N, C-alpha and C positions, 0 to 999 in steps of 0.2 A: 526337360525331364527333371524329376525330383527324386532324390534319395532321402528317405526319412530315417530318423535315428532308431525308431522301433517300428518294425513293419506292422505290428498289431495296431498301430495308430494311423495307418494309411487311410482308412475310410474317414476318420474324423478330420484329418488334414485335408483330404480331398473335398469334403463339404465346406471347409473354410475357404479353400481356393475358389470353389464355385461361386462364392459370394462376391468375388471381384467381377465387376460388370464386364470387363474386357475379355474374360475367360469364358469360352463357349463349350469346352469339353475337358473333362478330367477322366482318365482311364487308368485302372490298375494294370500293371504289366509285370512280366517276369524279367529276370536278368539283374544287371548292375543297379538299375534304378527301379523305383517302386511305382511312380506315377508318370504319365505322359499327358501334357496339357496342350490344348489348342486355344489360341487367343488372337487378338488383333490389337494393333496400336496405330496411332496417327503418324508418328514419326519416332526418331531415336530417343528424344527426350521423354515422350510418352512411354515408350518401351522401358526405359530406365526406371521410371516411376512405378510401373506395373511390377517389374522384377524386384524392386526394392520392397514393395508390399508383400510379395510372395516370400522372399527370403527371410523376412522377419516373423513369419508364422512359426510359432513354437513347434518344435519337433522336426523341422526340416534340417537335414544335415548338409545337403549339397543341391545346387540348382545348376543344370546344364542347359544351355540355350542354343537353338538353331533357328535361323531365320529362313523362311521360304522366300526365295527370290522370284520364282515363277511356278504357278500351279499348273499342273498338266491335266487337271480334271479330278472330279470326285465321282465315284461310282458306288451305288448302294446295291449289294448283292443280297437277294432274299432266297435262302435255300428252300428247296421243296422236299 
């Protein structure tokens, strides 16, 4: 998750993050953080390199990372 310095810049920062090939989703959220990211890495070294690229994007105040250790599935719900 990403906290930006100025929430008005969230969309611009999100677009910059989406240019990182290992990132497959960036969503604006409410609460303590402004953006939630989805991405993948080959190993810890690769993850470190990806996080380093993200944290040096201008306007990012804080980066909070969680690693998925086991996926329990993904479900797409289409409301009617």
